C-alpha positions in Angstrom: 19.3 17.9 -90.5 18.6 18.8 -94.0 19.9 22.2 -95.1 17.5 24.5 -96.8 18.2 25.6 -100.4 20.5 28.6 -100.5 22.1 28.1 -97.1 25.3 26.1 -96.9 25.4 23.3 -94.4 28.4 24.9 -92.6 26.0 27.7 -91.4 23.9 25.1 -89.5 26.9 23.6 -88.0 28.4 26.9 -87.0 25.3 28.2 -85.3 24.9 24.9 -83.5 28.5 25.1 -82.2 28.2 28.7 -81.2 25.0 28.2 -79.4 26.6 25.3 -77.5 29.5 27.5 -76.5 27.4 30.5 -75.5 25.1 28.6 -73.2 27.9 26.6 -71.7 29.9 29.8 -71.0 26.8 31.4 -69.4 26.4 28.6 -67.0 30.1 28.6 -66.2 30.2 32.3 -65.2 27.2 31.7 -62.9 29.6 29.3 -61.0 32.4 31.9 -60.9 29.9 34.5 -59.6 28.5 32.2 -56.9 32.0 31.4 -55.6 33.7 34.8 -55.7 30.6 36.9 -54.9 27.3 35.3 -53.7 24.7 33.0 -55.1 22.3 35.8 -56.0 24.9 37.3 -58.4 24.0 34.4 -60.6 21.0 36.5 -61.6 23.5 39.1 -62.8 25.4 36.5 -64.9 22.1 35.7 -66.7 21.3 39.3 -67.2 24.7 40.1 -68.5 24.5 37.3 -71.0 21.2 38.4 -72.4 22.2 42.1 -72.4 25.3 41.2 -74.5 23.3 39.1 -77.0 20.9 42.0 -77.4 23.7 44.5 -77.9 25.0 42.2 -80.6 21.7 42.3 -82.4 21.7 46.1 -82.3 25.2 46.3 -83.6 24.1 44.4 -86.7 20.9 46.5 -87.0 22.8 49.8 -86.8 25.6 48.8 -89.3 23.8 47.3 -92.3 26.6 48.1 -94.7 29.3 46.3 -92.7 27.1 43.3 -92.0 25.8 42.8 -95.6 24.8 39.3 -96.7 28.0 38.8 -98.7 30.1 39.4 -95.6 28.3 36.9 -93.3 31.1 34.3 -93.2 33.9 36.7 -92.7 32.2 38.7 -90.0 31.0 35.6 -88.2 34.5 34.2 -88.1 35.9 37.5 -86.7 33.3 37.9 -84.0 33.5 34.2 -83.1 37.2 34.6 -82.6 36.6 37.7 -80.4 34.0 35.8 -78.4 36.7 33.3 -77.5 39.3 36.0 -76.8 37.1 38.3 -74.7 35.4 35.4 -73.0 38.7 34.0 -71.8 40.0 37.5 -71.0 37.0 38.4 -68.9 37.4 35.2 -66.9 41.1 35.8 -66.3 40.5 39.4 -65.3 37.7 38.4 -62.9 39.9 35.8 -61.2 43.1 37.9 -61.0 41.7 41.3 -60.1 41.9 40.7 -56.3 45.6 39.9 -56.7 46.5 43.4 -58.0 43.9 45.6 -56.3 44.1 46.8 -52.7 41.7 45.0 -50.4 39.5 48.0 -49.8 38.7 48.3 -53.5 38.4 44.7 -54.5 34.6 44.7 -54.6 34.5 47.8 -56.8 37.1 46.2 -59.1 35.2 43.0 -59.3 32.1 45.0 -60.2 34.0 46.6 -63.1 35.4 43.3 -64.1 31.9 41.8 -64.1 30.8 44.2 -66.8 33.5 42.8 -69.0 31.4 39.6 -69.4 29.0 41.6 -71.5 31.6 41.8 -74.3 31.8 38.1 -75.2 28.1 37.8 -75.3 27.9 40.8 -77.6 30.3 39.1 -80.0 28.2 35.9 -79.8 25.0 38.0 -80.4 26.5 39.5 -83.6 27.3 36.0 -84.9 23.9 34.6 -84.2 22.2 37.7 -85.6 24.2 37.5 -88.8 23.1 33.9 -89.5 19.5 34.5 -88.6 18.9 37.9 -90.2 21.3 38.0 -93.2 20.6 34.7 -94.9 17.6 33.8 -97.0 14.6 32.9 -94.9 14.4 29.2 -94.7 11.6 28.5 -92.2 12.6 27.2 -88.8 15.6 25.1 -89.6 18.4 27.6 -88.6 16.3 28.3 -85.5 16.2 24.6 -84.7 20.0 24.3 -85.1 20.4 27.1 -82.7 18.1 25.5 -80.1 19.7 22.1 -80.5 23.1 23.6 -79.9 21.8 25.3 -76.8 20.3 22.1 -75.6 23.6 20.3 -76.0 25.3 23.2 -74.1 23.2 22.6 -71.0 24.1 19.0 -70.8 27.6 19.3 -72.1 28.7 21.7 -69.4 27.5 19.3 -66.7 29.6 16.5 -68.2 32.5 18.8 -68.8 32.8 19.9 -65.2 32.9 16.3 -64.1 36.2 16.0 -66.0 37.9 19.4 -66.0 38.0 22.5 -63.9 36.0 25.6 -65.0 39.0 27.5 -66.2 40.0 24.7 -68.5 36.4 24.4 -69.6 36.3 28.1 -70.5 39.5 27.7 -72.6 38.0 24.7 -74.3 34.7 26.6 -75.0 36.6 29.5 -76.5 38.5 27.1 -78.8 35.2 25.5 -79.9 33.7 28.9 -80.8 36.8 30.0 -82.7 36.8 26.7 -84.6 33.2 27.3 -85.7 34.4 30.6 -87.1 37.2 28.9 -89.0 34.7 26.5 -90.6 32.6 29.4 -91.8 35.5 31.2 -93.4 37.7 28.4 -94.7 36.5 28.6 -98.3 36.0 32.4 -98.4 39.5 33.4 -99.6 39.8 35.8 -96.7 43.1 34.6 -95.3 43.3 37.2 -92.6 40.1 36.0 -90.9 41.1 32.4 -91.5 44.4 32.9 -89.8 42.8 34.7 -86.9 40.2 32.0 -86.3 42.7 29.1 -86.7 45.3 30.7 -84.4 42.8 31.5 -81.6 41.3 28.0 -81.8 44.6 26.2 -81.7 46.1 28.4 -79.0 43.1 28.0 -76.7 42.9 24.3 -77.3 46.5 23.9 -76.4 46.0 26.1 -73.3 43.0 24.1 -72.2 45.0 20.8 -72.5 47.9 22.3 -70.6 45.8 23.8 -67.8 43.8 20.5 -67.4 47.1 18.6 -67.0 48.2 21.1 -64.3 44.9 20.9 -62.5 44.7 17.1 -62.5 48.3 16.7 -61.4 47.8 19.2 -58.5 50.4 21.7 -59.8 49.9 25.5 -59.7 47.3 26.7 -62.1 44.8 29.5 -62.6 41.9 29.4 -60.2 40.0 31.3 -57.5 42.6 33.2 -55.5 40.1 35.3 -53.6 36.4 34.8 -52.8 33.9 36.7 -50.6 36.5 38.8 -49.0 38.9 36.0 -48.1 42.1 34.9 -49.7 41.9 31.2 -50.8 45.0 29.8 -49.2 45.9 26.4 -47.8 43.7 24.3 -50.0 44.2 20.6 -49.6 41.6 19.6 -52.2 39.3 21.4 -54.6 36.5 20.2 -56.8 34.1 22.0 -59.0 30.7 20.9 -60.3 27.5 22.5 -61.5 26.3 22.8 -57.9 29.2 24.4 -56.2 33.0 24.6 -55.7 34.2 22.8 -52.6 37.6 22.8 -51.0 39.1 21.2 -48.0 41.4 23.2 -45.7 43.5 21.9 -42.8 42.4 23.2 -39.4 44.7 21.1 -37.3 44.5 20.2 -33.7 42.1 22.7 -32.2 39.0 23.3 -30.2 36.1 21.2 -31.6 34.1 23.0 -34.2 30.4 23.4 -33.2 27.3 25.3 -33.9 25.8 25.9 -30.5 27.7 24.4 -27.6 26.0 24.7 -24.2 29.4 24.1 -22.6 32.8 25.0 -24.0 34.6 21.8 -24.9 37.8 21.1 -22.9 39.4 18.8 -25.4 41.1 19.3 -28.8 40.6 17.3 -32.0 42.2 17.2 -35.4 39.9 18.7 -38.0 39.6 19.9 -41.6 37.2 22.6 -42.8 35.0 21.7 -45.7 34.3 25.0 -47.5 31.4 25.3 -50.0 31.5 28.2 -52.4 33.6 30.1 -50.0 30.5 31.0 -48.0 29.3 27.9 -46.1 31.6 25.8 -43.9 31.3 22.5 -42.1 33.9 20.3 -40.4 35.5 17.0 -41.2 36.5 15.5 -37.8 39.4 13.0 -37.5 37.8 9.8 -36.3 39.9 6.8 -35.2 37.0 4.6 -34.0 37.0 5.8 -30.4 33.6 7.4 -30.1 34.2 8.5 -26.5 36.6 11.2 -27.8 33.5 12.9 -29.4 31.5 13.3 -26.2 31.4 17.1 -26.7 28.8 16.5 -29.4 26.2 16.0 -26.7 26.5 19.7 -25.8 25.6 20.9 -29.3 22.0 22.1 -29.5 21.5 20.7 -33.0 21.5 17.2 -31.3 18.8 18.1 -28.8 16.4 15.6 -30.4 18.5 12.7 -29.1 17.8 13.9 -25.5 14.0 13.6 -25.9 13.8 9.9 -26.7 16.1 7.1 -27.9 16.8 7.0 -31.7 17.5 3.7 -33.4 17.0 4.6 -37.1 18.1 8.1 -38.2 18.1 9.9 -41.5 20.7 12.7 -41.8 19.8 15.2 -44.6 22.9 17.0 -45.8 26.0 15.0 -44.8 28.6 17.8 -45.1 31.7 16.7 -43.3 30.0 13.8 -41.5 29.5 15.5 -38.1 25.8 14.5 -37.8 26.7 10.9 -38.6 29.2 11.0 -35.7 26.5 12.4 -33.5 24.2 9.5 -34.4 27.0 7.0 -33.5 27.7 8.8 -30.2 24.0 8.6 -29.2 23.7 4.9 -30.1 21.7 5.0 -33.3 21.7 1.5 -34.9 21.1 2.6 -38.5 22.0 5.9 -40.0 21.0 6.8 -43.5 23.1 9.8 -44.6 21.7 11.6 -47.7 23.9 14.1 -49.6 22.9 15.8 -52.8 26.4 17.1 -53.8 28.6 14.4 -55.4 31.7 16.4 -54.7 31.0 16.2 -50.9 30.2 12.6 -51.3 33.6 12.1 -52.9 35.4 13.9 -50.1 33.9 11.6 -47.4 34.1 8.3 -49.3 37.4 8.7 -51.1 39.7 11.7 -50.8 39.5 12.1 -47.0 37.9 8.8 -46.1 41.0 7.7 -44.0 41.0 11.0 -42.1 37.2 10.8 -41.3 37.3 7.2 -40.3 35.6 5.7 -43.4 32.1 6.7 -42.1 30.5 4.9 -45.0 32.0 1.7 -43.7 30.9 2.1 -40.0 28.4 -0.5 -38.8 24.9 0.6 -39.5 25.9 3.7 -41.6 25.0 4.0 -45.3 25.6 7.0 -47.5 23.5 7.8 -50.5 24.1 10.5 -53.1 20.6 11.9 -53.7 18.2 14.7 -53.1 16.6 14.1 -49.7 12.9 14.6 -50.5 13.1 12.6 -53.7 14.9 9.8 -51.9 12.6 9.7 -48.9 9.5 9.8 -51.2 10.5 6.7 -53.2 12.0 4.8 -50.3 10.2 2.4 -48.0 12.5 3.1 -45.1 11.1 4.6 -41.9 13.0 6.5 -39.2 12.9 7.6 -35.6 14.5 10.9 -36.5 15.0 13.0 -39.6 17.7 15.6 -38.9 18.3 18.7 -41.0 21.1 20.9 -39.5 21.7 24.3 -41.0 21.4 23.3 -44.6 22.0 26.2 -46.9 25.1 26.7 -49.1 24.3 30.2 -50.5 25.3 28.6 -53.8 23.7 28.9 -57.2 22.3 25.6 -58.4 22.8 24.0 -61.7 19.8 25.8 -63.0 21.9 29.0 -63.2 20.7 30.6 -60.0 17.1 30.4 -61.0 16.2 28.1 -58.2 17.5 27.5 -54.7 17.8 23.8 -53.8 17.9 24.1 -50.1 14.6 26.0 -50.0 12.8 22.9 -51.0 13.6 21.4 -47.6 11.8 24.1 -45.8 8.2 24.0 -47.1 5.0 22.6 -45.7 4.9 19.9 -48.4 8.5 18.9 -47.6 7.7 18.5 -43.9 4.7 16.5 -44.9 7.0 14.2 -46.8 9.4 13.9 -43.9 6.5 13.1 -41.5 5.5 10.3 -43.8 9.0 8.8 -43.5 8.8 8.7 -39.6 7.9 5.7 -37.5 5.2 6.1 -34.9 6.6 8.5 -32.3 9.3 9.7 -34.7 10.5 13.3 -34.9 11.8 15.8 -37.4 14.6 18.1 -36.1 15.5 21.3 -38.0 18.2 23.7 -36.9 18.6 27.3 -38.1 20.2 30.6 -37.3 18.8 32.8 -34.6 19.5 36.2 -32.9 17.1 37.4 -30.2 17.5 41.0 -31.3 18.1 41.0 -35.0 17.1 37.6 -36.5 14.1 35.8 -35.1 12.4 35.3 -38.5 13.8 31.9 -39.2 12.5 30.6 -35.9 9.1 32.2 -36.7 9.0 30.7 -40.1 10.0 27.2 -38.9 7.2 27.3 -36.3 4.8 28.5 -39.0 5.7 25.7 -41.3 5.5 23.2 -38.4 2.0 24.2 -37.4 0.8 24.2 -41.0 2.3 20.8 -41.7 0.9 19.3 -38.5 -2.6 20.7 -39.2 -2.3 19.0 -42.6 -1.8 15.8 -40.6 -5.1 16.5 -38.8 -3.6 17.7 -35.6 -6.2 20.0 -33.9 -5.1 23.6 -33.2 -5.6 23.2 -29.5 -3.1 20.3 -29.5 -0.3 21.9 -31.5 1.8 22.8 -28.4 2.1 19.0 -27.6 3.8 18.4 -30.9 6.5 21.2 -31.1 9.7 21.8 -29.1 12.2 24.6 -29.7 15.5 24.9 -27.9 18.3 27.4 -28.2 22.0 28.0 -27.5 23.7 31.2 -28.6 22.9 31.8 -32.3 21.3 28.4 -33.1 17.7 27.3 -32.6 16.5 23.8 -33.1 12.8 23.2 -33.8 11.7 19.6 -33.2 8.3 18.4 -34.3 6.5 15.2 -33.7 3.3 14.1 -35.6 2.4 12.1 -32.5 1.7 14.1 -29.4 4.1 14.0 -26.4 2.5 12.7 -23.2 2.9 14.6 -20.0 5.3 12.0 -18.7 7.4 12.0 -21.9 7.6 15.8 -21.9 8.5 16.0 -18.2 11.4 13.6 -18.7 12.6 15.3 -21.9 12.5 18.7 -20.4 14.6 17.6 -17.5 17.2 16.2 -19.8 17.2 19.3 -22.1 17.6 21.7 -19.3 20.2 19.5 -17.6 22.3 19.7 -20.7 22.1 23.5 -20.6 19.7 24.1 -23.5 17.3 27.0 -23.3 13.7 25.9 -24.0 11.7 28.3 -26.2 8.7 26.2 -27.0 7.1 23.1 -25.4 3.7 21.8 -24.2 3.9 24.3 -21.3 6.4 26.9 -22.6 5.9 29.8 -25.0 8.5 32.2 -26.4 6.7 35.4 -27.4 3.4 36.8 -28.8 4.2 35.8 -32.4 5.0 32.1 -31.5 2.0 32.0 -29.2 -0.3 33.0 -32.1 1.3 30.5 -34.4 1.0 27.7 -31.9 -2.6 28.6 -31.2 -3.5 27.8 -34.8 -5.1 31.3 -35.2 -2.4 32.7 -37.5 -4.4 33.7 -40.6 -3.6 35.8 -43.6 -4.4 39.1 -41.8 -2.0 38.1 -39.0 0.9 37.4 -41.4 0.2 40.5 -43.3 0.4 42.6 -40.2 4.0 41.6 -39.4 6.9 43.7 -40.6 8.7 40.6 -42.0 7.2 37.8 -44.1 7.0 34.6 -42.0 4.1 33.0 -44.0 4.7 29.2 -44.2 6.8 28.4 -47.2 5.2 26.1 -49.8 6.3 24.3 -52.9 4.6 27.0 -54.9 6.4 29.6 -52.9 9.5 27.9 -51.5 11.6 31.0 -50.7 12.2 30.2 -47.0 15.1 32.6 -46.7 13.5 35.6 -48.2 11.7 37.1 -45.3 12.0 40.8 -46.2 9.1 42.3 -48.2 9.9 43.9 -51.5 8.6 47.2 -50.2 11.3 47.2 -47.5 13.9 48.0 -50.1 12.3 51.4 -50.6 11.7 52.2 -46.9 14.8 50.5 -45.3 17.2 49.4 -48.1 19.9 48.5 -45.6 17.7 45.9 -44.0 17.7 43.7 -47.1 21.5 43.5 -47.2 21.7 41.1 -44.2 21.6 37.4 -44.2 20.0 35.7 -47.2 17.7 38.6 -47.9 20.5 40.3 -49.9 19.2 38.4 -53.0 16.0 40.5 -52.8 18.1 43.7 -53.2 20.0 42.2 -56.1 16.8 41.0 -57.8 15.2 44.4 -57.5 18.3 46.2 -58.7 18.4 44.0 -61.7 14.7 44.5 -62.4 15.3 48.3 -62.5 18.4 47.8 -64.8 16.4 45.5 -67.0 13.6 48.0 -67.2 16.0 50.7 -68.2 17.6 48.4 -70.8 14.1 47.8 -72.3 13.6 51.5 -72.6 16.9 52.0 -74.3 16.7 49.0 -76.7 13.0 48.9 -77.4 11.3 52.2 -76.6 13.9 54.5 -78.1 14.1 52.7 -81.5 10.3 52.4 -81.4 9.9 56.1 -81.0 12.2 56.8 -83.9 10.4 54.2 -86.1 7.0 55.6 -85.1 7.9 58.9 -86.8 8.1 57.0 -90.2 5.6 54.2 -89.8 2.0 54.1 -88.6 1.6 52.8 -85.1 -1.0 50.3 -86.3 1.7 48.7 -88.5 4.7 49.0 -86.1 3.1 48.1 -82.7 1.8 44.6 -83.4 5.1 43.0 -84.4 7.1 44.7 -81.7 4.6 43.7 -79.0 4.5 40.2 -80.4 8.2 39.6 -80.2 8.5 41.2 -76.8 5.6 39.0 -75.5 7.4 35.9 -76.8 10.5 36.9 -74.8 8.5 37.4 -71.6 6.3 34.4 -72.0 8.9 31.8 -72.9 11.2 32.8 -70.0 8.5 33.0 -67.4 7.3 29.5 -68.3 10.8 28.1 -68.5 11.7 29.4 -65.1 8.5 28.4 -63.4 8.6 24.8 -64.8 12.2 24.5 -63.8 11.3 25.5 -60.2 8.4 23.2 -60.0 10.0 20.1 -61.5 13.4 20.2 -59.8 12.5 18.4 -56.6 10.1 16.0 -58.5 13.1 14.9 -60.6 15.2 14.4 -57.6 18.3 16.5 -58.5 19.1 20.1 -59.3 21.1 18.9 -62.3 18.0 17.5 -63.8 16.5 21.0 -63.8 19.1 21.7 -66.5 19.6 18.3 -68.1 15.9 17.4 -68.4 13.8 20.6 -68.1 15.9 23.1 -70.0 17.1 20.4 -72.5 13.6 19.3 -73.2 12.2 22.8 -73.7 15.0 23.8 -76.0 15.0 20.6 -78.0 11.3 20.4 -78.6 11.1 24.1 -79.2 13.6 23.6 -82.0 11.5 20.7 -83.4 8.4 22.8 -83.3 10.1 25.6 -85.2 10.9 23.2 -88.1 7.1 22.9 -88.8 7.0 26.5 -89.9 7.8 26.8 -93.6 9.3 29.6 -95.5 6.0 30.6 -97.1 3.5 32.9 -95.3 0.9 30.6 -93.6 -2.8 30.9 -94.2 -4.8 32.8 -91.6 -6.6 29.6 -90.5 -3.3 27.8 -89.9 -2.0 30.7 -87.8 -5.1 30.7 -85.6 -4.9 26.9 -85.3 -1.3 27.0 -84.1 -2.1 29.7 -81.5 -5.1 27.8 -80.2 -3.1 24.6 -79.8 -0.3 26.5 -78.0 -2.6 28.1 -75.5 -4.4 24.8 -74.9 -1.2 22.8 -74.3 0.1 25.5 -72.0 -3.1 25.5 -69.9 -3.1 21.7 -69.7 0.6 21.5 -68.7 0.0 24.2 -66.1 -2.9 22.2 -64.5 -1.2 18.8 -64.8 2.2 19.9 -63.3 1.1 20.1 -59.6 -1.0 16.9 -59.9 1.8 15.0 -61.6 4.5 16.0 -59.1 2.3 15.0 -56.2 0.9 11.7 -57.6 4.2 10.3 -59.1 6.7 11.6 -56.6 7.5 8.0 -55.4 8.1 6.7 -58.9 11.5 5.5 -60.0 13.9 8.1 -61.4 13.7 7.0 -65.0 9.9 7.1 -64.8 9.9 10.6 -63.3 12.2 11.8 -66.1 9.9 10.3 -68.7 6.8 11.9 -67.2 8.6 15.2 -67.1 9.6 15.0 -70.7 6.0 14.1 -71.7 4.7 17.0 -69.7 7.1 19.5 -71.1 7.4 18.4 -74.8 4.0 19.4 -76.2 4.0 23.1 -74.9 7.7 23.4 -75.8 7.0 22.1 -79.3 4.2 24.7 -79.7 6.2 27.5 -78.2 9.0 26.8 -80.7 6.6 27.6 -83.5 5.8 31.1 -82.4 9.0 32.9 -83.3 9.3 31.7 -87.0 5.5 32.0 -87.2 5.8 35.7 -86.3 8.5 36.1 -88.9 6.3 34.6 -91.5 3.4 36.9 -90.6 5.6 40.0 -90.6 8.1 39.0 -93.3 7.4 42.2 -95.2 9.4 44.0 -92.4 12.7 42.2 -93.2 14.7 45.4 -92.6 13.5 45.5 -89.0 14.3 41.9 -88.1 17.5 42.7 -86.1 15.4 45.2 -84.0 12.7 42.5 -83.4 15.4 40.1 -82.4 17.0 42.6 -79.9 13.5 43.5 -78.5 12.9 39.8 -77.9 16.3 39.3 -76.3 16.1 42.2 -73.9 12.6 41.3 -72.7 13.9 37.7 -72.1 16.6 39.3 -69.9 14.0 41.3 -68.1 11.8 38.3 -67.6 14.7 36.1 -66.3 14.9 38.4 -63.3 11.3 39.4 -63.1 10.3 35.7 -63.0 12.1 35.2 -59.7 10.5 38.3 -58.2 7.0 37.2 -59.4 7.6 33.7 -57.9 8.6 35.2 -54.6 5.8 37.7 -54.4 2.9 35.7 -56.0 4.0 32.1 -56.3 5.3 29.9 -59.0 1.9 28.9 -60.4 0.9 32.5 -60.9 4.2 33.2 -62.6 3.5 30.4 -65.0 0.0 31.8 -65.6 1.5 35.2 -66.4 3.7 33.6 -69.0 0.6 32.1 -70.6 -1.0 35.5 -70.7 1.9 36.9 -72.6 1.4 34.2 -75.3 -2.3 35.3 -75.3 -0.9 38.8 -76.1 0.9 37.2 -79.1 -2.5 35.9 -80.4 -4.1 39.3 -80.0 -1.2 41.0 -81.9 -1.6 38.7 -84.9 -5.3 39.5 -85.1 -4.7 43.3 -84.7 -2.0 43.2 -87.3 -4.1 41.4 -89.9 -6.9 43.9 -89.3 -4.5 46.7 -89.9 -3.3 45.1 -93.1 -6.8 44.7 -94.4 -7.6 48.3 -93.6 -4.5 49.5 -95.3 -5.3 47.4 -98.4 -8.8 48.8 -98.5 -7.4 52.4 -98.2 -5.0 51.7 -101.1 -7.8 50.2 -103.2 -10.1 53.2 -102.5 -7.3 55.7 -103.3 -6.4 54.0 -106.5 -10.0 54.4 -107.8 -9.5 58.2 -107.5 -5.9 58.5 -108.4 -2.8 56.4 -108.7 0.0 58.1 -106.8 3.2 56.2 -106.1 3.3 54.5 -102.8 6.6 54.8 -100.9 7.0 52.5 -97.9 8.2 54.2 -94.7 11.6 52.9 -93.7 14.0 53.9 -91.0 17.3 55.6 -91.8 19.2 52.4 -91.1 16.8 50.3 -93.2 17.0 52.7 -96.1 20.7 52.1 -96.4 20.3 48.3 -96.7 20.9 47.1 -100.2 17.7 46.3 -102.1 18.6 42.6 -102.4 19.1 42.3 -98.7 15.8 44.0 -98.0 13.9 41.5 -100.1 15.2 38.6 -98.2 12.9 37.6 -95.3 15.0 36.1 -92.6 14.7 34.4 -89.2 16.2 36.0 -86.1 16.6 34.5 -82.7 17.3 35.6 -79.2 19.5 34.1 -76.5 20.3 30.5 -77.3 18.5 29.4 -74.2 15.4 31.6 -74.5 12.9 33.0 -77.0 
């Protein structure tokens, strides 16, 4: 990349490295939050990162003397070193707090420790603001370096977690950031800053190497000692990746682990617990080849489908510890295709504990594949008698930083349509979920709602739906079995006898109904009014609104806040709390400074740029989130949501920014860029659902290529908007840190609001709202130009009468900026991952 005149090449390298470190660190703390707290706290991690970056911008804005242009290198080095120190310190405090705090106060202590993560992002925010607001304006090149670094960070952290544990990764990231500071200051003559940066970089690099060695060798090292209220003891094996942290714990010779046994097993077996993010457990059963020892599996209600008809070819979605594979072997399945998305779980079964579990991948007829189930089934020609999905939900943040929930994509009308397409004639789909007759019927209701919707898409008449759906229950588990081909009376009579003989309670069948809600659903008469009349939301989940677990309505938080704290609905409470916090932060960081500035500047001059940069923050984030949500399943892996979607958006946004020069563009050029942007956004929004449907069976490399082609044009155009705004409002150079912070805090707000909007209105509508915000940007440019023309006319008219001196209105902080600094138009930037 060619450096612009007046800006040393080390500045480009430094901002590139710091952006890489910042985004990598942000993704890492979402993993810590998901393990020690719950997956929805990943939203908090994102919000804390953006809040810290905004605070950093305001620190620079409020201290113009300290952060003068001639001190950029020194201050960058100091704050980069403190980013490393506070980042590592916050991580250590978060991990170790439960060891020194009484159990009753651990959650409070963790809440306090969580706030500590704001500090490193504040230090990073100062560094980025310095380079982007205190150097001569150079068009979009620094902006591009920032985005390129962020793009590398999203891929780099994925690769890093394949090699080292997250604590070692955090230490390495700190060393990288401090090293960037050392490069910035090494020719400055400031030996104090040089020594600080060098010492921090070398110390953390050595610590990362030592800790990695300890972790790889299995010796004691820093890690998660406490998670979700439980001490993490007795770990046999642990593995982190961008999906989750898994660990294996010895259970020993004990009563067989099961979900819903109709009869209490009388035998004992040797078992290990496979723990996923300290919140979801499954079992690894010791298997020596004698299948008769596992006869107790016939009593588990999740295997009810095997009692309805013989199954020769079976697809197991979500392998876990291999229990469903053993069930297939017990019931005589000839071919079992086991599909597991998490490579760490795949490693446990095929390598680390393969001897214990009986090398399931080597059993006759069994084959394991590491893939996302819908994607695999869509591009595979295999057909099955049974597709089994048993209690698949990890409560874990995905690689996309908690912005999407992988398991939800299994529970949508379109997903079941895909699964139906993979069935042989007479084949069945079996889905098991949690159930409580008094407090938690909603998952049963929503499963039935999805089933009836998907069957009607297969042209099953409403009057025939009851011949296609069976639901059975034992204790807290319900299994819903659907069959695109209707059951005959003889088939149902025989199946019912076997199900009841096994001790399963039948909820739904051709001649069985459960309650009024399921009766309405099975009648095909459940319309919008019916779903709206219910206290909880059981509307069939779709790919546009795939939030199967979120059954509480947002209004419930106000009327019955305690209700949303149970089950998976807790994420709604967290989302709404963060929305309120984000709104208050917007008031503090945008409205308060705006009111002060409005006393010194005309609203017609101040409002357009502030609204413009806020709209960019909202629009960019809403579009990024919605496209990540829509393309994740199409690409076939949650990791691709990060490695393809986010990487492409960041990279091409950076390329787009380089097309904006350092000179103020002509009005016609500005209008042309805005029109092209809105056009590409509209086209991408319309093409996305069509592309994901028509090319879902294409090979992985082709789906990646199509996604890049879909994302690149709008990302390229979105990248132009920030430096374009700086060119249009370059006369307000003293306010650039304020514009940058306003953009950052609205990005934080949008990161949480986007999830709420997707839940409430659907992903497509969230995308459309993002496009509307870019429309606001266009309006603000027009309004601002009109205000400038009116001001010029007023000045010209006044000069014909008299020639008074014209003193521009500046804020107190801006007035204290040296004149040379105020004359330099510069280019700020928000969070490395957002605009």
